[in-house]
N, C-alpha and C positions, 0 to 999 in steps of 0.2 A: 702218289705226287703222278699228273699226267706227265708223260715222255710225249715229244714231237715228233714226228712218226720220220723216216728218213725218206726222203726224195731223192731220184736220180737224176732229176734235173731240174734245172731253176724252173723252166717255164712250169713243170707240177707244182713247185711250192707257190707260184703268179696265179695256176689254177686253184690251188684252196685256198689262198685268200681271197679272191672274187667273188666265190663261194661262200665264203662263212663270215666277211668280214666289209664285202660290199667295198673293195677297194679296184681301182679301177686305172688302166694304164692310160698314162698322160699322150694326150693326142697333139697335132699341130690344128691351132683352130683356122675352122676353114673359112675363107677369106671372104667379105660382107661383100654382095652386089652395093650398090650404089647408083643413082642417079641425080647424072650431070645439072649444075647450078645453074648454066650458060654464062657465068663469068666465072674465069680461070682463075683470078685470086682466091673467091671463095671455092672454089673445087680442089688447089691444093692445100688450103686449108686445114676442108673437111676430109682430104684422103682419097677426092673422087667426086664427092657428090655428095646426097643427103641418104643415107643409107635405105633399105628396102626392109620391111619387116619390122619398122622400131616406134617408135613413136619420136619423133623428135619437133626438138621447142624453139622456135625463135620469136626474143622480144623484146622489147624497145619504146621508151617514149615515142609521143605523135610526133612527125616528122623526122623519127629517126632514119628510116631508110628502108624499113623492113618490109612494106610493104611493095615496094619494088623490086627487090631480092625476090619475095616468090613471085613474082607477076611476072619475072624469065624464069625463073624453075618450072611455072604453068607453060610459058611459051616456048622452054624449050620440050617439053611433056608433048606439048601438044603438034609441034613440028615435027614431029617424030609420027606423029600419025597415030599417036594415043589419046584415050578422051581420059580428062580428069576433072573432079570433084572440085570446086567451089563452094563452102558452105559458109554464108557471109551474115553470120550472130549477129552483126553490129547493122544489116541494112546499108551497105557504104559503099558497095560496088560499083563500079563504074566502067557501060562496056566499051566505051572509048578510052577509058584508061587500059583496057586488056588489048584494045585494038593496036596502039600506040605502043604497047609493050611489043607487040608481035605474036598474041596467042590468038588461035585460032579458032573464033568463037562460035564453030560448027560441035568442038570436041568438048567443048566447056558442057556438064550441068551444073547449073548455078542454082543453089538451094538456101528459100531465106525461111528461115523459122521463126516463129514470132517470139519464141524463148529460148534461151540457154539450154533449157534442157532439151529440147527439141530439138536445138544443135548438136547435142553429144548425141542422142540418139540415131540423128540422121548419118550423123557420122560412123556409128556403129552400122545402121542399116545397109551402107553403102559399099564399107567396108565385107561385108558378109557377102557380099557379091560376086567378091573375086574378079570383078572385073575392068577395076581401074586403080591404076600404078600410084598413082597420087591425090589424095586426099587433103586439100587443106580447112581446116577449121580456122576462122579469125570472127577473134572478140572484137577487135576493132576498138573503142577506148575505154572496153569492160571486162573485167575481169568475176569469170564464175567462180568465187572462195567457196561457195558452198559447194562444190562439184564434189562429190561423197568417192571415197578409197574406190568404192567397187566399180564409178563409172571412168575410171578411169584404166583400172585394171582389163575391165572387156574391151577398153580401145585396145589398148596394149593388146593383148590377144588375137581379135580381130585382124590388125595389123600383120602381124606373124603369120595368121594363117592366109592373108592375101599377098603376102610380101609387095606390100603397101607401102612408097614413104606418106604418113599422116604428120601434115605438119600445122601443129598450133600457135600462130599467132596473136600476141598479146601485149597487151604492154607493162606486163610483171610476169614473173614466173609462175604462172598455176598449177603446171604437172607436176611440179617438183622433181622425187626423184622418182617417177613413174615417165617420166621422159629419157630414155636412151643419149638421147644428143641436146645439151643445152644452149644455145648460140643466143648473146646481149650483141643489142649493135647500136651503135651510135653516132649522130653525124658529132661531127671533127670541128669539119669549116663548111661554109656555105662561100659558093662560088658567083659573085656577081658581076656584069657587063656593064661599066658606068656610061653613061649618053649623056652628057651637061650636067644638068645635077640630078637627073634621074638613076637611077639603075633596077637590071632588067634581072630577072635570075636565072642562073645557067647550070647549075649546080652541086653536089654536094661531093663533101669526101667522107667515106662512111667505115666506120670502125666495127670489125666484128672481133668476137671474142669469146672462142670458147672455153664455159664454164663448165661443163660435166659432156663426160663421152665416152661411153664403153662399146664404142666400137675401133677408138683412137687415142691416141694424145688429148692430154688435156691443159689448158693454160698460156694454149696457142694464140694468136690474134693476127688478123693482114686488116692495110687500108686498100683502098681503091676508091676510085673517082665514080659518081653515077651521075650521069650527064640528064641536063633535059629532053624531057622525048618529045620528038618531033610533033605529037598532035596532042601534047600537056600546052596548059596556057604558059605565060611569061609574067611571073608575076614582079610587078612595078612598085618598088621602093625611092621614095624620095630623098 
């Protein structure tokens, strides 16, 4: 029968366990660095903004407000004097929309890949450059369901090394469990300005709900209004 050694101090017992059994002393988790969204309600919901060094996902149906939220983030980053990347896999981005949102165009690298496989590769390349605090991968109305697990893992690791915000925009969840933060957005109400028999679009009431969060609490949601930007067209409905 083996006999346990006699320890003079508790610290020596812990040292033996660490050497032989891989036991580690618990430690307080370091705070996660974040980038402000530019929208106070969303910042509070996310605990200060989008987490750096993580793959995050923002998804919702067409006209749900997700692109508007991403443009607000882009404006916040570029106005702070940093350069960001927008990978336009859907070829749907319009420079006037960026200007209307307050984005500094000279500080945006606009990438327009031909295929979704190229979009994934472009995201990995710019993250490996470690010169961009924000990389937005916009799938538009399409979803790359055939993207391999290895592709998402490489993007995860590249974002962690660069300590950048990697934000994926899609109509549905595409990154699955590879996303450290997943937020679903939906338009709850459309605001119109009535002028006689015509109605002019004025803005949206948007709801954002956290469905997955490795950096904070889940299940939280928030509502706020997204007004029509000054540079956008005023949609008319009879």
